[in-house]
N, C-alpha and C positions, 0 to 999 in steps of 0.2 A: 098896726104898728107896719102891715104890709100898704095897705092906704096913703102912706105917709114916704112911701118911695116915688122920687118922682121922675130922675134919670138912669138909667142904665146902659152901661159899656162895655162889651164881651170884646174883647182881647183877643184874637188867633193869629197871630202872627208865626205860621207854617205850613205848611204844605196844603196843594191845591185838595187834598182827598181830606184832611184836618178840616177844612173849609167845609167841606158838605157835610160832614160827621156833625158840625157844630148846627147844621139846617133845624133841625127839632126843639133843639133850645130853646132858637127865638120864636117859634109857636106856644110852645111853656111861658116863656115869659110874660108873652102878650096876654096870655088865657090867667096869669095868677095878677099880674098886674096892665089892666087893659089901657089905663091912663096913661102910663110913664111912657116915657118920652125913651124910644128905643134903637142906640146907635152900637155899629159894627166897626174895627178894627181890625183890618188885614193887609196881607202883605200885596201889594203892586203884583197880576198878573193872577192871583185868588179870585178879585173882587164879582168876577161875574158869574160867582156861584151863586151870590145874593144880591146881585143885582136888582132883579123884579120880586125880592122878597117884602109881601105884604105888611109882615110885620114886624118890619125895618123901617125906621123912620130915617136914620142917618147912614150913609154908608162912608167911612173914613177910610183911606185909598195909601198906606204907608209901602212910597220906593226908597229904600237902601241901596245905598252903593259899598261897594266892596270892593277897598282897595290892597 
C-alpha cells in the first residue's frame, strides 16, 4: 500500500515557528516514501525555512491578501 503513494502535499499555512516545527516531517516522509514527490505549501514570508530542504521536491508559496 505505502509503495503506491506517489505524491504528498504538506500544507502549513501558519507562522514561521509553525513551519520550522514541520521540518522533521519531511525527513520522515522521505524515509518512508523515498520515491514520492513531496511538496510543501506555506505562507509567503515563511518559505525561507524550507527552501534548502533536500527532502522537498517543490515548495509552493501562498501570498494572501487581507482586506
